[in-house]
C-alpha positions in Angstrom: 34.6 25.4 51.0 32.4 28.0 52.7 29.0 27.4 54.0 27.5 29.4 51.1 28.8 26.9 48.7 27.3 23.9 50.4 23.9 22.5 49.3 21.5 22.1 52.2 18.1 20.3 52.4 15.4 22.8 51.6 12.2 20.7 51.6 10.9 17.1 51.4 7.9 16.3 49.1 5.9 13.7 50.9 2.9 12.1 49.3 3.8 9.4 46.8 3.2 5.8 47.7 6.0 4.4 45.5 9.6 5.3 44.5 9.9 8.6 42.7 11.1 7.9 39.2 11.0 11.3 37.5 11.1 15.0 38.4 10.8 18.2 36.5 10.6 21.9 37.1 7.4 23.7 36.2 6.6 27.5 36.0 5.9 29.6 39.1 8.1 27.4 41.3 6.0 24.3 40.9 7.5 20.8 40.6 6.2 17.7 38.8 7.0 14.2 40.0 6.1 10.8 38.6 6.3 7.6 40.7 5.7 3.9 40.9 2.4 4.4 42.5 1.0 5.0 39.0 0.5 8.8 39.6 2.1 12.1 38.7 1.9 15.0 41.1 2.3 18.7 40.8 3.7 20.4 43.9 3.4 24.1 44.9 5.6 25.9 47.4 4.0 27.4 50.5 5.6 29.5 53.2 5.2 28.9 57.0 7.3 31.4 58.8 10.9 31.1 57.6 10.4 27.5 56.3 9.2 26.4 52.9 6.9 23.5 52.4 5.5 21.9 49.3 1.8 20.9 49.1 0.3 18.6 46.4 -1.5 20.8 44.0 -2.6 18.1 41.5 -2.5 14.3 41.5 -2.9 12.7 38.0 -4.3 9.2 38.4 -5.1 8.3 34.8 -2.0 6.1 34.4 -2.3 2.3 34.6 1.4 1.8 35.3 4.4 3.6 36.7 5.0 7.2 35.7 8.6 7.2 34.5 8.9 10.5 32.8 7.4 14.0 33.2 8.0 17.3 31.4 6.4 20.7 31.2 3.9 21.4 28.5 4.8 24.9 27.4 2.1 27.5 27.0 0.5 28.5 23.7 1.4 25.1 22.1 -2.1 23.5 22.2 -5.3 25.5 21.8 -6.9 23.6 24.7 -3.9 24.3 26.9 -2.9 27.9 26.2 -1.6 28.2 29.8 0.5 25.1 29.5 0.4 22.0 31.5 2.3 18.7 32.0 3.2 15.7 29.8 3.8 12.2 31.3 5.2 9.0 30.0 4.3 5.7 31.6 5.2 2.0 31.5 1.7 1.4 30.1 3.3 2.7 26.8 1.2 5.8 26.6 2.1 9.5 26.6 -0.6 11.7 28.3 -1.1 15.4 28.1 -2.8 17.4 30.9 -3.7 21.0 31.1 -2.6 23.3 33.9 -5.5 22.2 36.1 -4.9 18.5 35.6 -7.6 17.8 33.0 -6.5 15.0 30.6 -6.4 16.3 27.1 -4.8 13.8 24.8 -3.2 10.4 24.9 -0.5 9.7 22.4 -0.2 6.1 21.2 2.5 4.5 19.2 5.1 3.0 21.5 4.8 -0.7 22.0 6.5 -0.7 25.4 7.0 1.6 28.4 7.9 5.2 27.8 10.9 6.1 29.9 12.1 9.4 28.6 10.5 12.7 27.4 12.2 15.9 26.3 11.5 18.8 24.0 13.3 19.5 20.8 15.3 22.7 20.8 12.5 24.7 19.1 10.0 23.6 21.7 7.5 22.5 19.1 8.3 18.8 18.8 8.2 16.4 21.7 10.8 13.6 21.9 10.0 10.3 23.5 12.1 7.2 24.3 10.8 3.7 25.1 11.8 0.2 26.0 10.6 -0.8 22.5 14.0 0.3 21.2 12.7 3.4 19.4 12.5 7.1 19.9 9.6 9.1 18.5 9.1 12.7 17.5 5.6 14.2 18.0 4.8 17.4 16.2 2.6 19.6 18.4 2.0 22.0 15.5 0.4 19.1 13.5 -2.1 17.8 16.1 0.6 16.0 18.1 1.1 13.5 15.3 4.1 11.2 15.4 6.0 12.5 12.4 9.3 10.6 12.9 10.4 7.2 14.4 14.1 6.7 15.2 14.5 2.9 15.2 17.2 0.4 15.9 18.1 1.1 19.5 19.3 -1.5 21.9 16.4 -1.8 24.4 15.6 1.2 26.5 16.0 4.7 25.0 16.6 8.1 26.6 16.2 11.2 24.5 17.4 14.8 24.4 17.0 17.8 22.0 20.3 19.7 21.5 20.7 23.4 21.0 21.8 23.0 17.4 18.6 21.1 16.5 20.2 17.7 16.7 18.4 14.9 18.5 20.4 12.8 20.9 19.4 9.3 22.0 21.0 6.8 24.4 20.4 3.1 24.6 20.7 0.6 27.4 22.5 -2.0 25.3 21.8 -5.7 24.8 23.0 -8.8 26.5 25.8 -10.5 24.8 28.5 -13.1 26.0 27.4 -12.6 29.6 27.7 -8.8 29.6 25.9 -5.7 28.3 27.2 -4.7 24.9 26.4 -2.1 22.2 25.1 0.6 24.6 25.6 3.9 22.7 24.6 7.4 22.1 23.3 8.3 18.7 23.0 11.8 17.1 20.3 12.4 14.6 19.4 15.2 12.2 16.0 16.9 12.7 14.9 14.9 9.7 15.8 11.6 11.3 19.1 10.7 9.7 21.7 9.3 12.0 24.8 11.4 11.9 27.0 9.9 14.7 27.3 7.0 17.1 29.2 7.5 20.3 30.3 4.3 21.9 32.5 5.4 24.7 30.2 4.2 27.5 30.8 0.6 28.5 27.4 0.1 30.1 23.7 1.1 29.6 23.2 4.8 29.0 20.7 6.0 31.6 20.2 9.7 31.0 21.0 12.7 28.8 20.8 16.3 29.8 21.7 19.6 28.2 24.8 21.5 29.2 24.1 25.1 28.0 26.7 26.8 25.7 28.6 23.5 25.5 26.7 20.4 24.5 25.2 17.7 26.7 26.1 15.2 29.4 25.3 11.5 29.8 25.2 9.1 32.7 25.7 5.3 32.6 25.8 2.1 34.4 29.5 2.0 33.7 29.9 4.5 36.6 30.8 7.5 34.5 29.4 10.9 33.7 30.5 12.1 30.3 30.3 15.6 28.7 30.0 16.0 25.0 29.9 18.8 22.4 26.9 19.1 20.2 28.7 17.4 17.4 29.6 14.4 19.6 33.2 15.3 20.6 34.1 13.9 24.0 35.0 16.7 26.3 35.2 15.3 29.9 34.6 12.2 32.0 33.8 12.0 35.7 33.8 8.8 37.7 31.0 8.3 40.1 32.4 7.7 42.7 35.9 6.4 42.5 35.9 3.0 44.2 39.0 1.6 45.7 39.1 -0.9 42.9 36.6 -1.9 40.2 33.4 -0.3 39.1 31.3 2.2 41.0 27.6 2.4 41.4 25.3 2.9 38.5 24.7 6.6 37.6 21.0 6.8 36.9 20.5 10.5 36.2 22.2 13.8 35.9 21.6 17.5 35.2 23.3 20.8 34.8 22.6 23.7 37.2 22.3 27.4 36.5 25.9 27.8 37.9 27.2 25.4 35.3 27.9 22.7 37.9 26.6 19.2 37.4 24.6 17.0 39.8 24.4 13.3 39.3 22.7 10.6 41.4 23.3 6.8 41.6 21.7 3.6 42.7 23.7 3.6 46.0 21.8 6.7 47.1 24.7 9.1 46.5 24.2 12.5 45.1 27.3 14.3 43.9 27.8 18.0 42.9 30.6 18.5 40.4 32.4 21.7 39.6 35.0 21.8 36.9 34.6 18.0 36.7 35.7 17.6 40.3 33.3 16.4 43.0 32.8 19.2 45.5 30.0 17.8 47.6 28.4 14.4 48.3 24.9 14.1 49.7 23.9 10.6 51.0 20.2 9.7 50.7 18.3 7.0 52.6 17.9 4.9 49.5 18.5 4.6 45.8 18.2 7.7 43.7 16.4 7.5 40.4 16.4 11.1 39.1 17.5 14.7 39.5 16.5 17.9 37.9 17.6 21.6 38.1 15.3 24.2 39.6 15.3 28.0 39.3 17.6 29.9 41.7 20.3 27.3 41.4 18.5 24.6 43.4 17.8 21.0 42.4 15.4 18.2 43.2 16.0 14.5 43.6 13.7 11.5 43.3 14.3 8.6 45.7 13.4 5.0 46.2 12.0 5.8 49.6 9.0 7.6 47.9 10.3 11.1 48.7 11.4 13.9 46.4 13.8 16.3 48.1 14.9 19.9 47.2 18.4 21.1 48.0 19.6 24.8 48.0 22.6 26.9 48.8 20.4 29.8 49.9 20.2 29.9 53.7 16.8 31.6 53.5 15.5 28.6 51.6 17.0 25.9 53.9 14.8 23.6 55.8 14.2 24.0 59.5 16.8 22.4 61.7 14.5 19.7 62.9 13.7 18.7 59.3 17.4 18.5 58.5 18.1 16.4 61.6 15.2 14.1 60.8 16.7 13.5 57.3 20.1 12.8 58.6 18.7 10.5 61.3 16.8 8.6 58.6 20.0 8.0 56.6 21.8 6.9 59.8 19.0 4.7 61.0 18.5 2.9 57.7 22.2 2.0 57.7 22.1 0.8 61.3 18.9 -1.2 60.7 20.3 -3.0 57.7 23.4 -3.9 59.7 21.2 -5.7 62.2 19.2 -7.5 59.5 15.5 -8.1 59.3 13.4 -8.5 62.5 11.5 -11.7 63.4 8.3 -9.8 62.7 9.4 -8.7 59.2 10.5 -12.2 58.4 7.2 -13.7 59.6 5.3 -11.6 57.0 7.3 -12.9 54.1 5.9 -15.7 51.9 7.3 -19.2 52.7 10.1 -20.6 50.7 8.1 -23.7 50.1 5.5 -21.6 48.3 7.9 -20.2 45.8 6.6 -22.6 43.0 3.2 -21.1 43.4 4.6 -17.5 43.2 6.2 -17.3 39.8 8.1 -14.2 39.0 6.7 -11.7 36.6 9.9 -10.7 34.9 13.5 -11.8 34.4 15.8 -10.8 37.3 13.0 -9.8 39.6 13.9 -10.4 43.3 11.6 -11.6 46.0 12.4 -12.3 49.7 11.0 -15.4 51.3 11.2 -16.9 54.8 12.8 -20.2 55.4 13.6 -21.7 58.8 13.1 -18.3 60.4 15.5 -16.6 58.0 14.9 -14.1 55.2 16.1 -15.5 51.9 16.5 -13.3 48.8 15.9 -15.0 45.4 16.0 -13.8 41.8 13.6 -15.0 39.1 15.0 -16.8 36.1 12.6 -16.9 33.2 14.8 -19.3 31.3 14.4 -22.0 33.9 11.1 -20.8 35.4 12.6 -20.9 38.8 13.7 -18.7 41.7 17.5 -18.5 41.9 18.6 -18.1 45.5 20.9 -15.1 46.1 21.4 -15.6 49.8 20.2 -14.9 53.3 19.4 -11.3 54.2 20.9 -10.8 57.7 23.0 -8.5 59.7 26.7 -7.7 59.1 28.6 -9.0 62.1 30.4 -11.8 60.4 34.0 -11.0 59.6 36.2 -13.8 58.2 38.9 -14.9 55.9 38.3 -15.8 52.2 41.1 -17.1 49.9 43.6 -16.2 52.6 42.4 -12.6 52.8 40.8 -11.1 56.0 37.5 -9.2 55.4 35.2 -7.2 57.6 32.4 -9.4 56.2 32.3 -12.7 54.5 28.8 -13.4 53.1 27.3 -16.6 51.7 25.5 -16.4 48.4 23.6 -19.4 47.3 22.8 -19.9 43.7 20.0 -22.4 43.0 19.7 -23.8 39.6 21.8 -26.3 37.6 23.1 -28.9 40.0 21.0 -27.8 42.9 22.2 -25.2 45.4 25.7 -23.9 45.0 27.0 -21.9 48.0 29.6 -19.2 47.1 31.2 -16.6 49.4 32.0 -13.0 48.9 34.4 -10.9 50.9 33.7 -7.2 51.7 35.4 -4.5 53.7 33.7 -1.5 55.2 34.3 1.5 53.0 34.6 -0.5 49.8 32.3 0.3 46.9 29.6 -2.5 47.1 29.3 -2.5 43.3 33.0 -3.0 42.9 32.9 -6.0 45.3 29.8 -7.4 43.4 31.6 -7.0 40.0 34.6 -8.8 41.3 32.4 -11.6 42.6 30.6 -11.9 39.2 33.9 -11.9 37.4 35.4 -14.5 39.8 32.4 -16.9 39.4 31.5 -15.8 35.9 27.9 -15.2 36.8 25.4 -13.4 34.6 26.1 -9.7 34.6 22.4 -9.1 35.4 23.1 -10.2 39.0 25.3 -7.2 39.6 22.7 -4.9 41.1 21.1 -7.6 43.3 24.5 -8.8 44.7 25.6 -5.2 45.4 22.3 -4.5 47.0 22.6 -7.6 49.1 26.1 -6.5 50.2 24.9 -3.0 51.2 22.1 -4.5 53.2 24.2 -6.9 55.2 27.2 -4.5 55.6 25.0 -1.5 56.5 27.0 0.8 54.2 24.0 2.1 52.5 20.2 2.0 52.9 18.3 -1.0 51.6 16.8 -1.3 48.2 16.8 -5.1 48.0 15.2 -5.0 51.4 12.8 -7.3 53.2 9.5 -6.5 51.6 6.5 -7.6 53.6 4.4 -7.6 50.4 4.5 -9.7 47.3 5.9 -7.1 45.0 9.0 -8.4 43.3 12.0 -6.4 44.2 12.9 -5.5 40.7 9.6 -3.7 40.7 10.6 -1.9 43.8 14.3 -1.1 43.3 16.9 -0.5 40.6 17.3 -2.3 37.4 20.8 -3.2 36.4 20.7 -5.2 33.2 19.3 -4.6 29.8 15.8 -4.7 28.3 12.6 -4.1 30.1 13.4 -3.7 33.9 10.1 -5.0 35.1 8.6 -7.2 32.5 5.6 -4.9 32.5 6.6 -2.5 29.8 3.9 -4.0 27.6 1.3 -3.9 30.3 -0.8 -1.4 28.4 -0.7 -3.6 25.3 -1.4 -7.2 26.3 -1.9 -8.3 22.7 1.8 -7.7 22.1 2.9 -10.1 24.8 4.7 -13.2 23.8 6.0 -15.9 26.1 9.6 -17.1 26.0 10.7 -20.7 25.7 10.4 -23.4 23.1 8.7 -23.3 19.8 5.1 -24.0 19.3 4.1 -22.9 22.8 5.6 -25.9 24.5 5.0 -26.0 28.3 7.7 -24.4 30.3 10.2 -26.6 32.0 12.0 -25.9 35.3 15.3 -27.5 34.6 15.8 -28.3 30.9 17.4 -26.9 28.8 20.4 -25.5 30.7 21.3 -22.0 29.7 24.4 -21.2 31.8 27.9 -22.7 31.8 29.3 -24.3 34.9 32.7 -23.1 35.9 35.2 -24.0 38.6 36.5 -20.7 39.8 37.6 -20.9 43.4 41.2 -21.3 44.3 44.2 -19.9 46.0 46.6 -18.6 43.3 49.3 -18.2 45.9 49.2 -21.9 46.9 49.0 -23.1 43.3 52.1 -21.0 42.4 54.0 -22.3 45.5 53.2 -26.0 44.6 54.3 -25.4 41.0 57.6 -23.9 42.2 58.1 -26.8 44.5 57.7 -29.3 41.7 59.7 -27.2 39.3 62.7 -27.8 41.5 62.3 -31.5 40.8 61.4 -31.3 37.1 64.9 -31.5 35.7 65.1 -30.8 32.0 61.3 -29.9 31.9 61.7 -27.2 34.6 60.9 -23.6 34.0 64.0 -21.4 33.7 64.5 -18.0 35.2 62.4 -16.3 32.6 59.7 -18.9 32.9 59.5 -18.5 36.7 59.2 -14.7 36.2 56.4 -15.3 33.7 54.7 -17.6 36.2 54.9 -15.0 38.9 53.6 -12.2 36.6 50.7 -14.4 35.4 49.7 -15.3 39.0 49.9 -11.7 40.0 47.4 -10.8 37.2 45.1 -13.7 38.1 44.9 -12.6 41.8 43.3 -9.3 40.9 40.0 -10.7 39.7 38.1 -7.4 39.8 40.4 -6.1 37.1 39.8 -8.9 34.7 37.8 -6.6 32.4 40.9 -4.5 31.9 44.0 -6.6 32.7 46.0 -8.4 30.0 48.3 -11.4 29.9 51.4 -11.6 27.7 52.5 -14.2 25.2 55.5 -15.0 27.4 53.3 -15.7 30.4 51.0 -18.0 28.4 54.0 -19.8 26.8 54.7 -21.7 30.0 51.7 -24.0 29.7 52.8 -26.4 27.0 55.9 -27.2 29.1 54.1 -27.3 32.5 51.3 -29.6 31.2 54.0 -32.1 29.9 55.1 -32.8 33.5 54.6 -36.3 34.9 51.1 -37.2 36.0 51.9 -37.1 39.6 53.3 -33.6 39.3 51.1 -32.0 36.7 48.0 -31.3 38.8 49.0 -27.8 40.1 49.8 -26.8 36.5 46.4 -28.0 35.3 44.9 -26.1 38.2 46.6 -22.9 37.1 45.4 -23.5 33.6 41.8 -23.9 35.0 42.0 -20.5 36.7 43.7 -18.8 33.7 40.9 -19.9 31.4 38.6 -17.7 33.3 40.5 -14.6 32.5 39.0 -13.0 29.4 42.2 -12.0 27.7 43.9 -15.2 28.6 41.1 -17.1 26.9 41.6 -15.1 23.8 45.3 -16.1 23.9 44.5 -19.7 24.5 42.3 -19.7 21.4 44.6 -17.6 19.3 46.4 -18.7 16.1 49.8 -18.2 17.6 49.2 -20.3 20.7 49.4 -24.2 20.7 45.9 -24.4 22.2 45.0 -27.8 20.7 48.3 -29.3 22.1 47.3 -27.9 25.6 43.9 -29.5 25.3 45.4 -32.8 24.3 47.8 -32.7 27.3 44.9 -32.1 29.6 42.7 -34.8 28.1 45.6 -37.3 28.4 45.6 -36.7 32.2 41.9 -37.5 32.5 42.1 -41.1 31.5 41.8 -44.1 33.8 45.1 -44.8 35.6 46.3 -41.2 36.0 46.3 -39.9 39.6 43.0 -38.5 40.8 44.3 -35.0 41.4 45.5 -34.8 37.8 42.2 -36.1 36.4 40.2 -33.7 38.6 42.2 -30.6 37.6 42.2 -31.7 34.0 38.4 -32.1 33.8 37.9 -28.8 35.6 40.2 -27.0 33.2 38.4 -28.5 30.2 35.0 -27.5 31.7 36.2 -23.9 32.1 37.7 -23.9 28.7 34.4 -24.7 27.1 32.8 -21.5 28.2 34.7 -18.7 26.4 33.9 -18.4 22.8 37.6 -18.1 21.9 38.5 -21.5 23.3 35.4 -23.5 22.3 37.0 -24.4 18.9 39.9 -26.1 20.8 37.4 -28.2 22.7 35.5 -29.1 19.6 38.7 -30.1 17.8 39.6 -32.7 20.4 36.1 -33.5 21.7 36.3 -37.2 20.8 39.6 -37.5 22.6 38.2 -35.8 25.6 35.0 -37.9 25.7 37.1 -41.1 25.2 39.1 -40.2 28.3 36.0 -39.2 30.3 34.2 -42.5 29.4 37.3 -44.5 30.3 37.6 -42.7 33.6 34.0 -43.0 34.5 34.0 -46.7 34.0 37.1 -47.3 36.0 38.1 -47.3 39.6 39.3 -43.7 39.6 35.9 -42.1 39.3 35.8 -40.5 42.7 33.0 -38.1 43.6 34.9 -34.9 42.8 36.0 -36.4 39.5 32.4 -37.4 38.6 31.2 -33.9 39.5 33.9 -32.3 37.3 33.1 -34.7 34.5 29.3 -34.0 34.8 30.0 -30.2 34.7 32.0 -30.7 31.6 29.1 -32.5 29.9 26.7 -29.7 30.9 29.1 -27.2 29.2 29.4 -29.3 26.1 25.6 -29.5 25.9 25.1 -25.8 26.4 27.8 -24.9 23.8 26.0 -27.3 21.4 22.7 -25.6 22.1 24.3 -22.3 21.2 25.9 -23.5 18.0 24.7 -26.6 16.2 28.1 -26.9 14.5 30.0 -27.1 17.8 30.3 -30.9 18.1 30.6 -33.3 15.3 28.1 -36.1 14.9 30.6 -38.6 16.3 31.2 -36.4 19.3 27.5 -36.0 20.0 27.0 -39.7 19.9 29.9 -40.2 22.3 28.5 -37.6 24.6 25.1 -39.2 24.6 26.6 -42.6 25.3 28.5 -41.3 28.3 25.5 -39.6 29.7 23.3 -42.6 29.3 26.0 -44.7 31.1 26.1 -42.1 34.0 22.3 -41.9 34.3 22.0 -45.7 34.3 23.9 -45.7 37.5 21.0 -43.9 39.3 19.8 -46.9 41.3 23.1 -47.0 43.2 24.1 -44.0 45.2 27.6 -45.5 45.5 28.1 -45.3 41.8 26.9 -41.8 41.2 25.9 -39.0 43.6 22.9 -36.8 43.3 24.7 -33.7 42.0 26.5 -35.7 39.3 23.4 -37.5 38.3 21.4 -34.2 38.1 24.1 -32.7 35.8 24.1 -35.7 33.6 20.3 -35.5 33.2 20.5 -31.8 32.6 23.1 -32.4 29.9 21.1 -35.1 28.2 18.0 -32.9 28.2 19.8 -29.9 26.9 21.6 -31.8 24.2 18.6 -33.7 22.9 16.6 -30.5 22.9 19.2 -28.8 20.7 20.1 -31.7 18.4 18.0 -34.1 16.5 21.0 -36.3 16.0 21.6 -36.5 19.7 17.9 -37.2 20.3 18.0 -40.1 17.9 21.1 -41.5 19.5 19.5 -41.2 22.9 16.5 -43.2 21.8 18.7 -45.8 20.2 20.4 -46.3 23.6 17.0 -46.4 25.4 17.9 -43.3 27.4 14.2 -42.9 28.3 14.3 -46.1 30.4 17.4 -44.9 32.2 15.8 -41.5 32.9 12.6 -43.2 34.2 14.7 -45.3 36.5 16.4 -42.1 37.8 13.1 -40.4 38.3 12.0 -43.3 40.6 15.3 -44.0 42.3 14.5 -42.1 45.5 17.0 -39.4 44.7 16.7 -35.6 45.4 13.7 -33.6 44.3 15.9 -31.9 41.7 17.0 -35.2 40.2 13.4 -36.5 40.1 12.1 -33.4 38.4 14.9 -33.2 35.9 14.6 -36.8 35.1 10.8 -36.5 34.5 11.5 -33.6 32.1 14.0 -35.7 30.2 11.5 -38.6 30.0 9.0 -36.2 28.4 11.5 -35.0 25.9 12.3 -38.5 24.8 
């Protein structure tokens, strides 16, 4: 590629005090930007020698929240703005119209949450707007800017676009379902507001739409793809952004089409890609996450960055920035990467709020991230509105810690601590330099079955510690939650502030009747046992298979075992990989092995249950799933070897999470609980066995809270009886450890919150007295707090 084909930095627009969330071209070479500093600015180009600079012409300060969308107001459309102007959309839910000199003219009300997208219909007379309230609106500027059409029914955030044929296109961010984002889609509407098509090719939130002249339009998504469509919705092309070595790439937040017909897209990892004929021809790394990009006249384009800067890029040598400006930009990219590799300084850490103060600093929205200091270290935590608590993500440090994880050597092995049910759980994630951090984060989430909303924060944490990209999670010295500073990766309102302009529409989450929020109860997430070395499990099964006689796997069975283990090893392909009936058919035979030989088979079943397609097969009509559950439960009773009981309980706990396998658990719940109660009361209840048993009870309670028909009345009474027995052991640390006790309390609180029958059973068994004793038994703070909440519930 010759130099004339390479985009070069032309200018930096310096002046915003927050991330630049929206950019747009204006007439006469001006540029509009909107930012998280609650302002929009208009920039005008000035020449100094051979270099071009941009000065702030106007600053529009009327907004009370972030400015997340800006578009030109065409001339001759409003009598009070015959020379045109600018239109802005803000998270305060309002659309504001300014004339060319920055005088506010009108304020369009109607959206109930933040306005995140503005575009003009093809005719240029009607303004389209998209909002976090799940609607798009059409505003007729020939009718006094009245809202003449509402396009409802979208899944959370909406981006909008007017197509050349008069059709209106909208994209949605999807909704949370079964631990992942679902139903994100593009809809096509007639000018009269009739839906004419729904395009569901994207597998993640749709983040932007942009016109492709003489062809159709393009879309970008959190699924890592850029897609091109005809105006009638026919799929024309797909580009992957960028191709990771394995798994999903970074989220593509914005895209546009240049005068040349090339596409430019930007992502949350700070990567800007230029595409020609659907092939990446240039990549431009930025110092931080990129929120937006827009085309400019002359073939240039402008980007909006998390570091508060907008930047213009050009192919024209005469418009290129001075050499010292380019060098400074490149140095900034390099320095941020090097700085993140070293981790936060002592001074930066000293300015953070203390970890002990976290209870006095509640988060302002789901999935917000805040960095605290604890014992001289920077600790990143994410807010969980469901439990009204900060969930610890992990320490923010440098990247000089290589290591081995599950038998694989990595350039970095990072600890990630999840605080919540059962106290603090320390997990580890492996990462190699050059890997896509979002691929590694997705594999981590799949492996541990964590909420999909953690993806951005975990990937951001990786990039900070590995120094592969500039920080967006960062060590903030202020109190602003990181979700308000950086990228949003889930669904719904990214900040919790989308209703800030309309406080009357705010409603708190939680229990009915405005009950006081609780920190621990009820549990919302399933507990899974997901770590393990597939290779070692397979080797042990093959060792015992040689001794199994008539119950041994034959040649075909051994081949199926090998194929299944090969699939399970590639955890970051779980979303796409499949298992076969032959591979799954080995389990009834394996689980019938003697109790002293069955434990690796149960361990394999435990890990297999975490594979989405395998879970479907487990619960399918053609698979003997109930028989498999019976075999597992049989190995949990008192008298069976501890390894078998431990692996069996863990398998059943994992099997309770997938919706496809829950009916199997429900069908044999009484048998499972009989075995658990017998085991708990016997001599074989070791600490690991108790922990697995307690995790199973949590999962049963969570499943019951999600469906009141999950457990029969008899099973609910059995579960309450087991939990009360476990909690009654609180005065003796030898009989039950803190983690198991906490999980038992959490289970009882969750179950009695969800079921009146369970609550009655708990009262009949005087569970309140047992919980009171646990609260005062001198156990951990988490146990005492959870026990106190259970006492209040009873």
